[in-house]
N, C-alpha and C positions, 0 to 999 in steps of 0.2 A: 794450755801447754805452750811454753815459749819456743818459737822455732829455733832459736840459738841453742837451747838445751837439747832439742831433738837432734840437731846437727852434732852437738858435742858428744852425745851418747853414741851415735853411729861412728863419729870420728875416732872414738876411743875403743871401738870394736864391740860395742854392746848390741844386743838384739832389740829392735824396735817392736813394740806391740801394735796390734791393729788400730787401737785408738790413737796412738801417736802418729802413725802413718796417715790415718784418716784426717787428723787435725792439720798435718803439714800440707797435704794435698788440698784440703779445703781452703787454707790460707793462700796457697799458690793460685788456686782458681779464682778466688775473690780479688786478688791483687794485694792482699794484706801483707804478703811475703814478697820481698823485692828480688830482683835478679841476682844480687850478690849472694843472698842466702840460698837461693835455688842452686846457683853454681856451686856453693860450698857443700850443700847437701849432695848434689850429684857427684862431686869429687870424693866425699866421704864414702858414698856407696861404691864408687869405682875402686877405691883403695881397700875398703874393708869387706865389701860384698854384702849379700843378704842370703839368709837361708830360705828354704822353700816356703815356709809359712809367711815370712816377710814379703817375698815376691808375690805370692798369691794376694796378700793384703794390699800391696801396692797396686797390683793389677785391678783388683776390685774397686779400690778407691778412685783410681783414674777413670774407670768405666762409669762409676756413679757420679762423676763430676759433671755429667751432662745427661742428655736424653739417650734412651736405648731404643732403636728401631724395632718394629715388629712388622711382619709381612703375611698376615693371615689370608689375604685374597689372591696370592700368586699361585698359579697352577703347577709350579715346579719348585725344586729345592733351591734354597738360597745358599750359595757357595762362594768361596773366595780363595785366593792364593796370596802369599806374601813372600818376598825375597829379602834376605839380609843385605843385599846390595852388592854391586860390583861394577866393573867397567863395561859399558855398553849393554847393560841388562835392560832390555826393552820387552821382556817376556809379557809383562802385564798388559801392554798395549795390544798384544796378539791374543793372549789367553782369554781375557774377559769376553770379547765378542765371539771367540771360538766356542767357549762353554755355553754362552747364550744361544748360539746357533744349534746346540745339541739339547736344548730344553732346560738348562739351568738359568738362574738369575744371579747376577753378580753385582752387588753394591760394594764396589771396591774403594775403601777409604785408604788413600795413599799419602805419602809424605814428600817432602822436598829433599834436595840433596844434603847428604851428611858427609863431611870430610871430602874424600877423594871420589866419592860415588855420586852419580847423577840421581836426581829425584824424579819420580814419575810425573809429579805435578809440574815440575819445571819443564819437562818435555811437552806436556800437553799445553802449557802456557804459550808455546811457540805457535799454536794453532790460533789464528785470528778469531776472536769472539768466543772461544771456548771458555766456559765458566768452570773453573776448578773449585770454586767455593759457592755453589748454589745453595739456596735455602732448601729445607727438607722437602717442601712440596715439589720443587723442581727435580730434586734427586729421585723422589718416588716416581715422578712422571717419566723420567729418563729410563729408570729400571723397568717400568711397566711397558713402555713402547719399544725399547731397544733390547731389553733383557740384560743390560749392563750399564753401569755408570761409574767411571773412574773419577773420583773427586777427592778433595781434601777434607780435613776436619772442619766442620762449621763451628760456629760458636756454641751450637747445641750439642755436638757430638764430641765426647772426650776432650773438653777444652783444657784440662790439666795437662794432657799429653802434648797438645799443640804448643803450649808455652814451654814445657820442659824440653821438648824435641829441639826447638830453636836454640836454647841455651846449651844443650849438650854439644851441638855442632861446633861451638866456638870456645869450649872449655876443656877440650881433650878428654871428654868422658863418654864419647860415642861407644867405645868398646866394652863398657860395663855390661856384663851378662844380665843382672837383674833389671837394669834400665832398658836394655834391648827387649827383654821378654815382656815387661810390663807395657812398654810403648807399643809393641806390635799387637799384643792381645787386647789391650784396652780399646784400640780402634776397631778390632775385629768383633769383639763382644758387643760394642756399641752398635755395630751394623746389623745385629740380629741374625747371625749366620747359623746354618745347620751343619756346615762342614768347612774345614780349612786345611789347605795343604801348604806346607812351608818349604821354601827353597833356601836351604842353609848353605852358604858358600864357604869354600876353603881354597887356599892358595894365595898367591902374592897380592891379588886385588881384593881379598876379603878382609873384613874387619877382624875376623878371627882366623888367621892364615892356617893354623895347624889342624890336622884332621881330628885330633883328640879334642881340641877346643870346640870345633864345629859340631862334633857328635855330642858333646856335653850340652851345648846350646840347644841343639835339636831335641835332646831328651828333656831338657828343662821346659822348652816350649810345649811339648806334648803333654808333660805332666801338669803344668800349670793350667793349660787349656782344659784338660780333663777335670781338674779341680773346680773349674768355673763352668763345667757342663758343655764344653765345646769339643766335638770330635775333631781330631787333628792327626795328620800324617806329615812326614817330612822326608825330603830327598836331600842328600848331601851331594852337591854338585861342584864341579871344578871352576875356579875363578883365577887361574894362573895366566889368563889372557883375555882379550876382549871377547864378549859374547855377541857374535855377529861381526859385521864389517865396520861399524861406525860407533863413535862415542861422542856425545854432544847432543844437545836437546833437539833442535830441529832435524839434525841429521838422523837421529834415531827414530823420530816420527816418520821420516821419509822411508827408512828401511822397514819399519813395521808395516807401512802402507804397501810397499813393494812385496812384502811377505804375504800379506792377506790377499792381494790381488793376483799373486802368482808370478809377478814379474821377476823376482829373485828371492831365493831362500837359502840362507847360509846354513849348512848342515848341523853345526853344533847348536845354533839357536833353535833350529827346528826340533832337534832331539829333546832338548830341555823343555821346550814349550809343550810338546806332545806328551812327554812323560808326566809332567805336572797336571796337565789338563785331564789325562786319562785317570789319574788318581781321583780327581774331583768327580768325574762322571760315575765312577764306581761308588764313591762315598755317598753321592746323592741318589743312588738307585737308578741312574740313567743308563747304566750298562752293567751286565752281570760280572764281568771280569775285565782285566786290563786289555787283552787282545781285542775284545769286542769294542771297548772304549776307543782304542786307537783307530779301528776301522771306521767308527762313527765320526771321529774327528777328521780323518782324512776325507770323508765324504763332505763334511761341512766346509772344508777348505776348497776342495775341487769344484764344488757347486757354486761357490761364491757367496754362500749363506753367511759365513763368518765375516767376510768383507762388508756385506750389507748391514750386519749388526753394528760394525764399527761406524759406518756412515750414518746410521740412525742415531747412534749415541752422540756423535759429533754434532749433528743437526739439533738434537734435543737439548744439548747443552750450549747452543749458541754458535757453533762452528759453521764454516761454509758448507753449502749443500754439495759442492762438487770437489771436495777435498780428495777423494779417491781418484777421480779422473784427472785432476790438475794439481797435484801436491806442490809442484815447483812454483805455481802461481801464487800460492798462499803462504808457504813456509819461508821464513827469512833465510837469506843466504849471505855468507860472509864475502867481503870484496876481495880478499887475498886468499889464494890457494897455493900452497908451497909443498911440492913433493919432497919427502925426506929420503934421499937416496944414499947408498953406500958405494964406494968406488969400484969394488970388485964383487963378483958373485959369491954368495954364501947362503947358509941355511940357518934359519932361526932356531936357536937351541932353547932359549928361555926368555921370558918377558917379565919385567917388573910392572905389573898392571897398575899397582898403586901409583907409581911414578907417572904413568900415562894419565891417570886421573888427575893428579896434581898439576900436570901440564895444562889440562883443560881448565882447571880452576884459575891458573895464572892467565890464561887467555881471556878470562871473564865469564867462562861457562859455569862457574861454581861460586861459592861464597866463602869469604873469610870472616864475615860478621853477619848476623841475622838480617840486618836491614840492607845488605848489599844487593844492588840490581843484578840481574842475570842477562848476559848477552846470549840469546837463544841461537844465534847463527853460528857461533864458533864451535870448534871441536876437531876431531880427527876422523878421517874417512879412509876407506881402503886399507884398513889396518891388517898387516900381515900376521898370520897365526904361527904358532909353534910348528916347526917342520916345513914351513914355506921357504921357497927359494927366493932370495932377494938380490938386488944388484942395481946397476945403473938404470936398467929399464923396468925394474919392479921395485918401487919404493917400500920402505918400512911402513909408511903411512902418508897421507896427504893432510897437511895442516890447513884448516879453515880459520883464518884469523881476521882481526879488524884492521891491522896495520902490518906493514912489512917487518917492522921491528918486533912486534909481538909474535909474528909467525916464525921469525928466525930464532927467537928465544925458545919457543915451543919445539922447534925442530931439533935444537941441541938437546933438550930434555928427552925427546923421543929417541934419538940415537943412543943416549946413555942408558935408556931403559931396555934396550935389546941386547941380548948376548948371542953372538953369531959363531958359527963353526963351519966345518966342511962335511958334516955327515948328519943324517937324520937322527934326532933324539928318540929314545924309547917312548912309545905312546903312553899317555896318562889317561886313566879312565875319566869320562865326562861325568858320569853318575857314579859316585863312590859307594853309596849305600841308600837303602830305603828303610825308614824307621816307622814303626807303628807303636801304639800305646804300650804294648808289652815290652818294648825296649827301654822305656823311660823308667829310671830308678825311682 
């Protein structure tokens, strides 16, 4: 089957059969199909879409492109969470050790930044020595000793997705629903999970900003996961502003460490993290119902058990032994810090979260090409939320930049991303909906 004919068929609106999809993914994996054809395929799917059967076939083909893990000797359920991404979304860094502290095992296969959103692996790369691409033996060891390991796709796990993921980032095909679904689930199926909870974002910082699109994606994820034998739930959560106080790789790791140790916990970040983690405990049989799950999670945080799991994970994957005690010693810091102030007091009415993410990319904290290096130190800190009072003494955010010129350019983008007024806006729900398999069409 010629790849150009498969591309042509999808470009013209045809339905691909499982054999055609399998052939294209096999060529993508082997290297027989080049980047230009992969980009053309991604664009054809983005413009023409895929039906449920095509998406299931694509997901299965990408899963079969490498090995699939099994965990027969672990004494607890193998669970995971995935987010569709957003500004300052550092939930994974907190949730994985939190669930591990409650008896679950979390082999979290994560990705790098896409478009305006930061990637979990890019954040972890800011930790000196931390291996985000260990071999399977090291991954198994980390999961066994720490209860969790947040890593990327190795050459053995879902290699087709690894290649396609990078090309989507620079070909304006990130927002394609079938590609999103297949990419997420291929990694999760390869990890050998017993349960998955999805955090599907909506709002200005989400890939799919509208509530209707987010709900459709959540339903498709649940249905395709069920077709592949993976129990799945989804929460629709708000991404119209930063989740937490920081956005940028090392800055977000520092905030996650502060959360786990109890030094500081931003309420919105706490609520999303606890809601997702509670779903996993119930799915894994570690709690009978959500209230009991929340109580168990609170205990794991208060006792320091979750923080210790993070420390064990970092050590097992090559990170410093004293990261929790001395994060500032190990995490890179930008030389320039520029508060973004406004001349008079006002209240934040709305935020273009996507624009803030693009400002971080422009600082060097994201990529415009797959091979671009990441500056892990840059980003935004002390980001004001919707309803916050700002003014000369309370900035919109603090830019962490590599140079004065870069910081000034980012500050201009930050000012343009905030809409200010003189009254508090109506509150927006943080968790819009909870979806289970019965909601998936």
